N, CA, C and O atoms as a GROMACS GRO file, in nm:
protein
  560
    1UNK      N    1   2.679   1.978  -5.082
    1UNK     CA    2   2.665   2.157  -5.021
    1UNK      C    3   2.542   2.199  -5.068
    1UNK      O    4   2.503   2.309  -5.028
    2UNK      N    5   2.472   2.135  -5.145
    2UNK     CA    6   2.364   2.212  -5.149
    2UNK      C    7   2.262   2.106  -5.086
    2UNK      O    8   2.166   2.132  -5.014
    3UNK      N    9   2.294   2.011  -5.119
    3UNK     CA   10   2.194   1.879  -5.015
    3UNK      C   11   2.181   1.907  -4.839
    3UNK      O   12   2.088   1.882  -4.763
    4UNK      N   13   2.314   1.967  -4.815
    4UNK     CA   14   2.343   1.993  -4.692
    4UNK      C   15   2.233   2.142  -4.663
    4UNK      O   16   2.138   2.131  -4.585
    5UNK      N   17   2.250   2.221  -4.706
    5UNK     CA   18   2.149   2.343  -4.708
    5UNK      C   19   2.035   2.354  -4.662
    5UNK      O   20   1.993   2.417  -4.565
    6UNK      N   21   1.954   2.249  -4.786
    6UNK     CA   22   1.867   2.191  -4.789
    6UNK      C   23   1.760   2.139  -4.642
    6UNK      O   24   1.655   2.155  -4.580
    7UNK      N   25   1.890   2.070  -4.653
    7UNK     CA   26   1.813   1.988  -4.487
    7UNK      C   27   1.855   2.072  -4.408
    7UNK      O   28   1.863   2.002  -4.307
    8UNK      N   29   1.884   2.157  -4.382
    8UNK     CA   30   1.916   2.259  -4.247
    8UNK      C   31   1.797   2.342  -4.294
    8UNK      O   32   1.718   2.373  -4.205
    9UNK      N   33   1.770   2.381  -4.412
    9UNK     CA   34   1.668   2.502  -4.390
    9UNK      C   35   1.568   2.457  -4.376
    9UNK      O   36   1.500   2.522  -4.297
   10UNK      N   37   1.467   2.271  -4.461
   10UNK     CA   38   1.396   2.254  -4.369
   10UNK      C   39   1.408   2.202  -4.254
   10UNK      O   40   1.324   2.117  -4.223
   11UNK      N   41   1.490   2.228  -4.182
   11UNK     CA   42   1.488   2.170  -4.034
   11UNK      C   43   1.388   2.295  -3.983
   11UNK      O   44   1.271   2.280  -3.948
   12UNK      N   45   1.474   2.443  -3.990
   12UNK     CA   46   1.392   2.538  -3.943
   12UNK      C   47   1.274   2.634  -4.005
   12UNK      O   48   1.241   2.749  -3.976
   13UNK      N   49   1.234   2.560  -4.084
   13UNK     CA   50   1.150   2.591  -4.137
   13UNK      C   51   0.971   2.526  -4.048
   13UNK      O   52   0.941   2.409  -4.028
   14UNK      N   53   0.896   2.636  -4.018
   14UNK     CA   54   0.786   2.608  -3.950
   14UNK      C   55   0.707   2.472  -4.022
   14UNK      O   56   0.698   2.444  -4.141
   15UNK      N   57   0.655   2.403  -3.901
   15UNK     CA   58   0.509   2.280  -3.947
   15UNK      C   59   0.388   2.334  -3.941
   15UNK      O   60   0.362   2.417  -3.854
   16UNK      N   61   0.313   2.303  -4.015
   16UNK     CA   62   0.166   2.354  -4.067
   16UNK      C   63   0.096   2.273  -3.918
   16UNK      O   64   0.023   2.333  -3.839
   17UNK      N   65   0.128   2.155  -3.907
   17UNK     CA   66   0.040   2.142  -3.749
   17UNK      C   67   0.116   2.101  -3.629
   17UNK      O   68   0.070   2.032  -3.538
   18UNK      N   69   0.231   2.147  -3.635
   18UNK     CA   70   0.320   2.170  -3.486
   18UNK      C   71   0.216   2.229  -3.376
   18UNK      O   72   0.120   2.294  -3.416
   19UNK      N   73   0.227   2.214  -3.289
   19UNK     CA   74   0.137   2.309  -3.149
   19UNK      C   75   0.255   2.328  -3.023
   19UNK      O   76   0.320   2.258  -2.945
   20UNK      N   77   0.242   2.420  -3.047
   20UNK     CA   78   0.358   2.440  -2.930
   20UNK      C   79   0.300   2.490  -2.726
   20UNK      O   80   0.302   2.587  -2.650
   21UNK      N   81   0.256   2.331  -2.726
   21UNK     CA   82   0.245   2.325  -2.593
   21UNK      C   83   0.337   2.210  -2.526
   21UNK      O   84   0.424   2.143  -2.580
   22UNK      N   85   0.314   2.208  -2.453
   22UNK     CA   86   0.472   2.084  -2.360
   22UNK      C   87   0.292   1.999  -2.283
   22UNK      O   88   0.186   2.050  -2.247
   23UNK      N   89   0.332   1.884  -2.289
   23UNK     CA   90   0.204   1.775  -2.240
   23UNK      C   91   0.261   1.759  -2.055
   23UNK      O   92   0.371   1.768  -1.999
   24UNK      N   93   0.177   1.743  -2.028
   24UNK     CA   94   0.188   1.711  -1.888
   24UNK      C   95   0.282   1.829  -1.756
   24UNK      O   96   0.321   1.807  -1.642
   25UNK      N   97   0.288   1.951  -1.846
   25UNK     CA   98   0.346   2.046  -1.759
   25UNK      C   99   0.263   2.100  -1.677
   25UNK      O  100   0.142   2.098  -1.700
   26UNK      N  101   0.316   2.160  -1.565
   26UNK     CA  102   0.245   2.280  -1.486
   26UNK      C  103   0.350   2.353  -1.374
   26UNK      O  104   0.467   2.318  -1.361
   27UNK      N  105   0.281   2.470  -1.289
   27UNK     CA  106   0.342   2.503  -1.226
   27UNK      C  107   0.351   2.496  -1.068
   27UNK      O  108   0.242   2.509  -1.011
   28UNK      N  109   0.428   2.483  -1.012
   28UNK     CA  110   0.488   2.416  -0.900
   28UNK      C  111   0.560   2.523  -0.808
   28UNK      O  112   0.627   2.614  -0.857
   29UNK      N  113   0.541   2.506  -0.664
   29UNK     CA  114   0.633   2.606  -0.608
   29UNK      C  115   0.747   2.530  -0.584
   29UNK      O  116   0.755   2.410  -0.556
   30UNK      N  117   0.851   2.630  -0.601
   30UNK     CA  118   1.022   2.549  -0.545
   30UNK      C  119   1.030   2.501  -0.414
   30UNK      O  120   1.110   2.411  -0.388
   31UNK      N  121   0.953   2.551  -0.322
   31UNK     CA  122   0.987   2.497  -0.203
   31UNK      C  123   0.836   2.397  -0.124
   31UNK      O  124   0.724   2.426  -0.167
   32UNK      N  125   0.844   2.327  -0.055
   32UNK     CA  126   0.747   2.233   0.006
   32UNK      C  127   0.637   2.279   0.044
   32UNK      O  128   0.650   2.342   0.149
   33UNK      N  129   0.520   2.274   0.000
   33UNK     CA  130   0.391   2.314   0.093
   33UNK      C  131   0.372   2.310   0.187
   33UNK      O  132   0.341   2.201   0.234
   34UNK      N  133   0.383   2.464   0.299
   34UNK     CA  134   0.341   2.499   0.426
   34UNK      C  135   0.227   2.591   0.477
   34UNK      O  136   0.216   2.660   0.579
   35UNK      N  137   0.168   2.573   0.401
   35UNK     CA  138   0.034   2.654   0.436
   35UNK      C  139  -0.056   2.672   0.302
   35UNK      O  140  -0.003   2.707   0.196
   36UNK      N  141  -0.180   2.650   0.313
   36UNK     CA  142  -0.270   2.734   0.157
   36UNK      C  143  -0.254   2.856   0.144
   36UNK      O  144  -0.295   2.887   0.033
   37UNK      N  145  -0.182   3.018   0.244
   37UNK     CA  146  -0.176   3.124   0.230
   37UNK      C  147  -0.064   3.115   0.155
   37UNK      O  148  -0.043   3.224   0.102
   38UNK      N  149   0.020   3.032   0.127
   38UNK     CA  150   0.190   3.050   0.063
   38UNK      C  151   0.205   3.128  -0.084
   38UNK      O  152   0.179   3.088  -0.198
   39UNK      N  153   0.258   3.254  -0.034
   39UNK     CA  154   0.268   3.296  -0.186
   39UNK      C  155   0.385   3.385  -0.212
   39UNK      O  156   0.386   3.504  -0.243
   40UNK      N  157   0.489   3.296  -0.192
   40UNK     CA  158   0.638   3.377  -0.239
   40UNK      C  159   0.672   3.406  -0.330
   40UNK      O  160   0.792   3.436  -0.330
   41UNK      N  161   0.575   3.423  -0.502
   41UNK     CA  162   0.576   3.434  -0.602
   41UNK      C  163   0.742   3.344  -0.705
   41UNK      O  164   0.781   3.376  -0.817
   42UNK      N  165   0.796   3.245  -0.620
   42UNK     CA  166   0.828   3.185  -0.717
   42UNK      C  167   0.830   3.015  -0.742
   42UNK      O  168   0.839   2.928  -0.655
   43UNK      N  169   0.818   2.994  -0.902
   43UNK     CA  170   0.799   2.927  -0.942
   43UNK      C  171   0.867   2.830  -1.059
   43UNK      O  172   0.962   2.870  -1.127
   44UNK      N  173   0.817   2.718  -1.072
   44UNK     CA  174   0.929   2.636  -1.167
   44UNK      C  175   0.799   2.585  -1.251
   44UNK      O  176   0.692   2.565  -1.194
   45UNK      N  177   0.818   2.562  -1.403
   45UNK     CA  178   0.750   2.462  -1.457
   45UNK      C  179   0.801   2.354  -1.461
   45UNK      O  180   0.924   2.343  -1.467
   46UNK      N  181   0.708   2.236  -1.458
   46UNK     CA  182   0.775   2.121  -1.448
   46UNK      C  183   0.714   2.045  -1.559
   46UNK      O  184   0.591   2.032  -1.566
   47UNK      N  185   0.814   1.980  -1.669
   47UNK     CA  186   0.722   1.886  -1.776
   47UNK      C  187   0.786   1.746  -1.746
   47UNK      O  188   0.847   1.720  -1.642
   48UNK      N  189   0.763   1.647  -1.863
   48UNK     CA  190   0.793   1.536  -1.807
   48UNK      C  191   0.717   1.405  -1.812
   48UNK      O  192   0.759   1.293  -1.844
   49UNK      N  193   0.532   1.463  -1.754
   49UNK     CA  194   0.479   1.314  -1.732
   49UNK      C  195   0.463   1.285  -1.583
   49UNK      O  196   0.551   1.320  -1.504
   50UNK      N  197   0.385   1.239  -1.555
   50UNK     CA  198   0.314   1.163  -1.393
   50UNK      C  199   0.448   1.117  -1.374
   50UNK      O  200   0.499   1.176  -1.278
   51UNK      N  201   0.536   1.025  -1.436
   51UNK     CA  202   0.643   0.947  -1.363
   51UNK      C  203   0.747   1.092  -1.285
   51UNK      O  204   0.762   1.097  -1.163
   52UNK      N  205   0.801   1.184  -1.366
   52UNK     CA  206   0.872   1.263  -1.335
   52UNK      C  207   0.809   1.311  -1.229
   52UNK      O  208   0.862   1.290  -1.120
   53UNK      N  209   0.695   1.380  -1.234
   53UNK     CA  210   0.663   1.454  -1.118
   53UNK      C  211   0.670   1.348  -0.945
   53UNK      O  212   0.709   1.392  -0.837
   54UNK      N  213   0.615   1.194  -0.975
   54UNK     CA  214   0.597   1.131  -0.887
   54UNK      C  215   0.720   1.077  -0.841
   54UNK      O  216   0.705   1.023  -0.732
   55UNK      N  217   0.873   1.070  -0.898
   55UNK     CA  218   0.987   1.100  -0.865
   55UNK      C  219   1.031   1.234  -0.781
   55UNK      O  220   1.130   1.233  -0.708
   56UNK      N  221   0.983   1.300  -0.792
   56UNK     CA  222   1.006   1.441  -0.762
   56UNK      C  223   0.959   1.430  -0.600
   56UNK      O  224   1.021   1.443  -0.495
   57UNK      N  225   0.814   1.398  -0.633
   57UNK     CA  226   0.739   1.366  -0.482
   57UNK      C  227   0.834   1.311  -0.417
   57UNK      O  228   0.884   1.359  -0.316
   58UNK      N  229   0.872   1.192  -0.476
   58UNK     CA  230   0.968   1.084  -0.368
   58UNK      C  231   1.100   1.135  -0.340
   58UNK      O  232   1.158   1.087  -0.242
   59UNK      N  233   1.152   1.214  -0.401
   59UNK     CA  234   1.273   1.295  -0.352
   59UNK      C  235   1.273   1.357  -0.214
   59UNK      O  236   1.373   1.396  -0.154
   60UNK      N  237   1.184   1.361  -0.183
   60UNK     CA  238   1.166   1.464  -0.016
   60UNK      C  239   1.083   1.340   0.096
   60UNK      O  240   1.030   1.368   0.203
   61UNK      N  241   1.092   1.203   0.035
   61UNK     CA  242   1.042   1.102   0.108
   61UNK      C  243   1.150   0.995   0.145
   61UNK      O  244   1.224   0.949   0.059
   62UNK      N  245   1.156   0.959   0.277
   62UNK     CA  246   1.260   0.865   0.316
   62UNK      C  247   1.225   0.712   0.284
   62UNK      O  248   1.121   0.686   0.344
   63UNK      N  249   1.261   0.626   0.230
   63UNK     CA  250   1.257   0.520   0.243
   63UNK      C  251   1.276   0.458   0.338
   63UNK      O  252   1.390   0.445   0.382
   64UNK      N  253   1.112   0.376   0.424
   64UNK     CA  254   1.130   0.289   0.544
   64UNK      C  255   1.181   0.164   0.539
   64UNK      O  256   1.269   0.115   0.609
   65UNK      N  257   1.103   0.102   0.428
   65UNK     CA  258   1.109  -0.036   0.397
   65UNK      C  259   1.039  -0.081   0.252
   65UNK      O  260   0.967  -0.009   0.183
   66UNK      N  261   1.084  -0.239   0.220
   66UNK     CA  262   1.018  -0.298   0.071
   66UNK      C  263   0.983  -0.418   0.138
   66UNK      O  264   1.049  -0.492   0.212
   67UNK      N  265   0.848  -0.423   0.090
   67UNK     CA  266   0.808  -0.550   0.050
   67UNK      C  267   0.823  -0.609  -0.082
   67UNK      O  268   0.903  -0.577  -0.171
   68UNK      N  269   0.724  -0.710  -0.082
   68UNK     CA  270   0.748  -0.778  -0.238
   68UNK      C  271   0.664  -0.691  -0.331
   68UNK      O  272   0.695  -0.672  -0.449
   69UNK      N  273   0.544  -0.633  -0.264
   69UNK     CA  274   0.429  -0.560  -0.368
   69UNK      C  275   0.417  -0.412  -0.271
   69UNK      O  276   0.324  -0.332  -0.285
   70UNK      N  277   0.531  -0.395  -0.174
   70UNK     CA  278   0.524  -0.202  -0.147
   70UNK      C  279   0.663  -0.148  -0.115
   70UNK      O  280   0.745  -0.180  -0.029
   71UNK      N  281   0.664  -0.046  -0.218
   71UNK     CA  282   0.784   0.053  -0.159
   71UNK      C  283   0.698   0.143  -0.016
   71UNK      O  284   0.588   0.194  -0.034
   72UNK      N  285   0.781   0.150   0.140
   72UNK     CA  286   0.710   0.236   0.172
   72UNK      C  287   0.796   0.343   0.241
   72UNK      O  288   0.906   0.324   0.294
   73UNK      N  289   0.718   0.478   0.230
   73UNK     CA  290   0.820   0.590   0.221
   73UNK      C  291   0.728   0.678   0.356
   73UNK      O  292   0.608   0.657   0.375
   74UNK      N  293   0.792   0.753   0.419
   74UNK     CA  294   0.750   0.842   0.461
   74UNK      C  295   0.813   1.018   0.511
   74UNK      O  296   0.918   1.045   0.569
   75UNK      N  297   0.740   1.080   0.480
   75UNK     CA  298   0.762   1.232   0.445
   75UNK      C  299   0.658   1.305   0.552
   75UNK      O  300   0.544   1.272   0.586
   76UNK      N  301   0.769   1.453   0.605
   76UNK     CA  302   0.687   1.557   0.683
   76UNK      C  303   0.625   1.639   0.620
   76UNK      O  304   0.651   1.692   0.512
   77UNK      N  305   0.483   1.656   0.737
   77UNK     CA  306   0.394   1.774   0.665
   77UNK      C  307   0.255   1.719   0.645
   77UNK      O  308   0.179   1.771   0.563
   78UNK      N  309   0.222   1.613   0.718
   78UNK     CA  310   0.104   1.589   0.752
   78UNK      C  311   0.002   1.614   0.639
   78UNK      O  312   0.039   1.597   0.523
   79UNK      N  313  -0.138   1.658   0.666
   79UNK     CA  314  -0.242   1.598   0.559
   79UNK      C  315  -0.188   1.763   0.439
   79UNK      O  316  -0.178   1.751   0.317
   80UNK      N  317  -0.164   1.886   0.507
   80UNK     CA  318  -0.128   1.931   0.380
   80UNK      C  319  -0.033   1.952   0.372
   80UNK      O  320   0.006   2.064   0.404
   81UNK      N  321   0.061   1.848   0.323
   81UNK     CA  322   0.148   1.810   0.250
   81UNK      C  323   0.118   1.715   0.118
   81UNK      O  324   0.133   1.718  -0.004
   82UNK      N  325   0.057   1.617   0.235
   82UNK     CA  326  -0.021   1.485   0.105
   82UNK      C  327  -0.102   1.558   0.008
   82UNK      O  328  -0.108   1.511  -0.105
   83UNK      N  329  -0.174   1.682   0.039
   83UNK     CA  330  -0.276   1.704  -0.010
   83UNK      C  331  -0.192   1.795  -0.126
   83UNK      O  332  -0.208   1.772  -0.246
   84UNK      N  333  -0.107   1.890  -0.082
   84UNK     CA  334   0.017   1.984  -0.176
   84UNK      C  335   0.063   1.858  -0.323
   84UNK      O  336   0.045   1.881  -0.442
   85UNK      N  337   0.110   1.758  -0.276
   85UNK     CA  338   0.186   1.657  -0.364
   85UNK      C  339   0.058   1.599  -0.453
   85UNK      O  340   0.067   1.578  -0.574
   86UNK      N  341  -0.063   1.576  -0.375
   86UNK     CA  342  -0.156   1.517  -0.459
   86UNK      C  343  -0.186   1.615  -0.622
   86UNK      O  344  -0.208   1.576  -0.736
   87UNK      N  345  -0.175   1.735  -0.569
   87UNK     CA  346  -0.254   1.819  -0.652
   87UNK      C  347  -0.124   1.895  -0.743
   87UNK      O  348  -0.141   2.003  -0.798
   88UNK      N  349   0.018   1.815  -0.749
   88UNK     CA  350   0.078   1.851  -0.790
   88UNK      C  351   0.121   1.754  -0.899
   88UNK      O  352   0.194   1.784  -0.994
   89UNK      N  353   0.063   1.626  -0.873
   89UNK     CA  354   0.030   1.543  -0.988
   89UNK      C  355  -0.110   1.586  -1.102
   89UNK      O  356  -0.228   1.606  -1.075
   90UNK      N  357  -0.061   1.587  -1.192
   90UNK     CA  358  -0.125   1.620  -1.335
   90UNK      C  359  -0.279   1.514  -1.303
   90UNK      O  360  -0.302   1.409  -1.243
   91UNK      N  361  -0.378   1.638  -1.404
   91UNK     CA  362  -0.469   1.510  -1.392
   91UNK      C  363  -0.600   1.590  -1.332
   91UNK      O  364  -0.566   1.692  -1.271
   92UNK      N  365  -0.764   1.563  -1.336
   92UNK     CA  366  -0.833   1.558  -1.253
   92UNK      C  367  -0.859   1.493  -1.129
   92UNK      O  368  -0.832   1.374  -1.142
   93UNK      N  369  -0.897   1.519  -1.019
   93UNK     CA  370  -0.923   1.452  -0.945
   93UNK      C  371  -1.063   1.396  -0.920
   93UNK      O  372  -1.155   1.475  -0.943
   94UNK      N  373  -1.092   1.280  -0.879
   94UNK     CA  374  -1.225   1.245  -0.856
   94UNK      C  375  -1.215   1.152  -0.692
   94UNK      O  376  -1.139   1.069  -0.642
   95UNK      N  377  -1.343   1.227  -0.650
   95UNK     CA  378  -1.354   1.144  -0.518
   95UNK      C  379  -1.390   0.990  -0.486
   95UNK      O  380  -1.472   0.939  -0.563
   96UNK      N  381  -1.340   0.911  -0.383
   96UNK     CA  382  -1.362   0.812  -0.408
   96UNK      C  383  -1.456   0.767  -0.254
   96UNK      O  384  -1.524   0.858  -0.206
   97UNK      N  385  -1.456   0.642  -0.188
   97UNK     CA  386  -1.533   0.625  -0.085
   97UNK      C  387  -1.424   0.665   0.067
   97UNK      O  388  -1.301   0.673   0.065
   98UNK      N  389  -1.507   0.682   0.176
   98UNK     CA  390  -1.431   0.750   0.246
   98UNK      C  391  -1.324   0.839   0.267
   98UNK      O  392  -1.228   0.827   0.342
   99UNK      N  393  -1.355   0.933   0.189
   99UNK     CA  394  -1.306   1.081   0.166
   99UNK      C  395  -1.153   1.044   0.062
   99UNK      O  396  -1.075   1.135   0.032
  100UNK      N  397  -1.137   0.935   0.028
  100UNK     CA  398  -1.022   0.885  -0.078
  100UNK      C  399  -1.041   1.025  -0.164
  100UNK      O  400  -1.135   1.104  -0.155
  101UNK      N  401  -0.941   1.033  -0.239
  101UNK     CA  402  -0.898   1.106  -0.353
  101UNK      C  403  -0.828   1.064  -0.498
  101UNK      O  404  -0.705   1.056  -0.497
  102UNK      N  405  -0.890   1.039  -0.611
  102UNK     CA  406  -0.807   0.948  -0.699
  102UNK      C  407  -0.771   0.997  -0.869
  102UNK      O  408  -0.856   1.019  -0.954
  103UNK      N  409  -0.635   1.004  -0.886
  103UNK     CA  410  -0.614   1.033  -1.048
  103UNK      C  411  -0.583   0.903  -1.074
  103UNK      O  412  -0.537   0.807  -1.012
  104UNK      N  413  -0.636   0.936  -1.225
  104UNK     CA  414  -0.668   0.786  -1.284
  104UNK      C  415  -0.505   0.810  -1.450
  104UNK      O  416  -0.478   0.920  -1.498
  105UNK      N  417  -0.458   0.718  -1.480
  105UNK     CA  418  -0.341   0.740  -1.560
  105UNK      C  419  -0.339   0.638  -1.622
  105UNK      O  420  -0.414   0.551  -1.577
  106UNK      N  421  -0.271   0.609  -1.723
  106UNK     CA  422  -0.248   0.483  -1.834
  106UNK      C  423  -0.177   0.422  -1.717
  106UNK      O  424  -0.232   0.313  -1.700
  107UNK      N  425  -0.102   0.433  -1.645
  107UNK     CA  426   0.005   0.317  -1.597
  107UNK      C  427  -0.030   0.344  -1.442
  107UNK      O  428   0.050   0.404  -1.371
  108UNK      N  429  -0.159   0.295  -1.391
  108UNK     CA  430  -0.238   0.295  -1.263
  108UNK      C  431  -0.315   0.473  -1.218
  108UNK      O  432  -0.333   0.573  -1.287
  109UNK      N  433  -0.340   0.443  -1.081
  109UNK     CA  434  -0.388   0.513  -0.979
  109UNK      C  435  -0.279   0.569  -0.929
  109UNK      O  436  -0.165   0.525  -0.943
  110UNK      N  437  -0.323   0.706  -0.845
  110UNK     CA  438  -0.262   0.775  -0.768
  110UNK      C  439  -0.414   0.768  -0.678
  110UNK      O  440  -0.523   0.777  -0.734
  111UNK      N  441  -0.396   0.751  -0.528
  111UNK     CA  442  -0.479   0.760  -0.467
  111UNK      C  443  -0.410   0.843  -0.304
  111UNK      O  444  -0.300   0.838  -0.250
  112UNK      N  445  -0.554   0.919  -0.267
  112UNK     CA  446  -0.516   0.962  -0.157
  112UNK      C  447  -0.599   0.937  -0.044
  112UNK      O  448  -0.722   0.943  -0.056
  113UNK      N  449  -0.547   0.911   0.060
  113UNK     CA  450  -0.593   0.817   0.175
  113UNK      C  451  -0.601   0.929   0.303
  113UNK      O  452  -0.495   0.974   0.346
  114UNK      N  453  -0.709   0.964   0.353
  114UNK     CA  454  -0.714   1.080   0.433
  114UNK      C  455  -0.616   1.030   0.576
  114UNK      O  456  -0.543   1.097   0.648
  115UNK      N  457  -0.650   0.893   0.578
  115UNK     CA  458  -0.611   0.836   0.719
  115UNK      C  459  -0.622   0.668   0.626
  115UNK      O  460  -0.671   0.627   0.521
  116UNK      N  461  -0.522   0.601   0.771
  116UNK     CA  462  -0.481   0.504   0.722
  116UNK      C  463  -0.468   0.398   0.899
  116UNK      O  464  -0.467   0.429   1.018
  117UNK      N  465  -0.460   0.267   0.819
  117UNK     CA  466  -0.453   0.200   1.007
  117UNK      C  467  -0.339   0.242   1.009
  117UNK      O  468  -0.339   0.300   1.118
  118UNK      N  469  -0.192   0.263   0.948
  118UNK     CA  470  -0.078   0.279   0.982
  118UNK      C  471  -0.092   0.444   1.060
  118UNK      O  472  -0.099   0.552   1.001
  119UNK      N  473  -0.092   0.426   1.183
  119UNK     CA  474  -0.069   0.551   1.295
  119UNK      C  475  -0.158   0.657   1.226
  119UNK      O  476  -0.113   0.772   1.234
  120UNK      N  477  -0.301   0.638   1.145
  120UNK     CA  478  -0.380   0.724   1.109
  120UNK      C  479  -0.362   0.845   1.015
  120UNK      O  480  -0.430   0.945   0.994
  121UNK      N  481  -0.219   0.786   0.957
  121UNK     CA  482  -0.127   0.919   0.875
  121UNK      C  483  -0.214   0.909   0.768
  121UNK      O  484  -0.273   0.802   0.755
  122UNK      N  485  -0.245   1.039   0.657
  122UNK     CA  486  -0.255   1.069   0.525
  122UNK      C  487  -0.140   0.952   0.434
  122UNK      O  488  -0.023   0.922   0.457
  123UNK      N  489  -0.197   0.924   0.367
  123UNK     CA  490  -0.091   0.832   0.269
  123UNK      C  491  -0.110   0.863   0.102
  123UNK      O  492  -0.229   0.872   0.071
  124UNK      N  493  -0.041   0.876   0.020
  124UNK     CA  494  -0.058   0.841  -0.124
  124UNK      C  495   0.021   0.751  -0.159
  124UNK      O  496   0.143   0.757  -0.144
  125UNK      N  497  -0.040   0.662  -0.209
  125UNK     CA  498  -0.029   0.522  -0.307
  125UNK      C  499  -0.019   0.566  -0.485
  125UNK      O  500  -0.108   0.630  -0.542
  126UNK      N  501   0.093   0.521  -0.546
  126UNK     CA  502   0.094   0.520  -0.657
  126UNK      C  503   0.192   0.401  -0.699
  126UNK      O  504   0.294   0.364  -0.641
  127UNK      N  505   0.129   0.345  -0.826
  127UNK     CA  506   0.271   0.244  -0.898
  127UNK      C  507   0.398   0.290  -0.902
  127UNK      O  508   0.426   0.399  -0.952
  128UNK      N  509   0.500   0.196  -0.841
  128UNK     CA  510   0.635   0.240  -0.877
  128UNK      C  511   0.665   0.230  -0.984
  128UNK      O  512   0.587   0.195  -1.072
  129UNK      N  513   0.774   0.257  -0.999
  129UNK     CA  514   0.871   0.245  -1.162
  129UNK      C  515   0.883   0.110  -1.218
  129UNK      O  516   0.880   0.084  -1.338
  130UNK      N  517   0.898   0.016  -1.112
  130UNK     CA  518   0.943  -0.141  -1.171
  130UNK      C  519   0.778  -0.205  -1.182
  130UNK      O  520   0.764  -0.328  -1.188
  131UNK      N  521   0.689  -0.139  -1.183
  131UNK     CA  522   0.553  -0.173  -1.211
  131UNK      C  523   0.501  -0.347  -1.149
  131UNK      O  524   0.408  -0.409  -1.202
  132UNK      N  525   0.592  -0.407  -1.022
  132UNK     CA  526   0.582  -0.458  -0.964
  132UNK      C  527   0.508  -0.427  -0.845
  132UNK      O  528   0.399  -0.478  -0.818
  133UNK      N  529   0.571  -0.336  -0.770
  133UNK     CA  530   0.544  -0.271  -0.648
  133UNK      C  531   0.417  -0.119  -0.651
  133UNK      O  532   0.363  -0.044  -0.733
  134UNK      N  533   0.421  -0.143  -0.513
  134UNK     CA  534   0.341   0.024  -0.501
  134UNK      C  535   0.391   0.069  -0.424
  134UNK      O  536   0.411   0.002  -0.323
  135UNK      N  537   0.448   0.241  -0.432
  135UNK     CA  538   0.509   0.342  -0.329
  135UNK      C  539   0.379   0.339  -0.290
  135UNK      O  540   0.268   0.337  -0.344
  136UNK      N  541   0.444   0.338  -0.140
  136UNK     CA  542   0.323   0.430  -0.061
  136UNK      C  543   0.422   0.491   0.046
  136UNK      O  544   0.523   0.452   0.105
  137UNK      N  545   0.326   0.639   0.040
  137UNK     CA  546   0.432   0.791   0.074
  137UNK      C  547   0.355   0.817   0.209
  137UNK      O  548   0.253   0.872   0.168
  138UNK      N  549   0.346   0.811   0.319
  138UNK     CA  550   0.302   0.794   0.467
  138UNK      C  551   0.363   0.970   0.492
  138UNK      O  552   0.482   1.003   0.485
  139UNK      N  553   0.270   1.044   0.517
  139UNK     CA  554   0.269   1.196   0.563
  139UNK      C  555   0.273   1.181   0.718
  139UNK      O  556   0.201   1.106   0.783
  140UNK      N  557   0.363   1.260   0.763
  140UNK     CA  558   0.335   1.224   0.913
  140UNK      C  559   0.366   1.349   0.990
  140UNK      O  560   0.353   1.351   1.112
   0.00000   0.00000   0.00000
């Protein structure tokens, strides 16, 4: 019984080097982005890393086809939604050539393309969870 009490008490004792912060957490609207002036006051805190946020972005997209190297998705909202989804991903953005925006992670790079050869629509590109293909979300 004494051993059990010691075990329980050590569980609840504060640790000297413990940090009370979450990695990769951010504040995001619960609604899809509709304009830069949107301020409805409703927010959620999302944690779980880059992959969790990316999976949330894909939930609002429709998979159109899959090749040996690409999972293609379409999502409504055009440039505004594409930029909003890009900003949802944690990390600092870097500018690339021809208006591209990039965010680098250990598992790959998120890229925003303002216009692509596919109907001239903005696109987000990120490695898929299988690490074999790339997910591409085209914003119509």
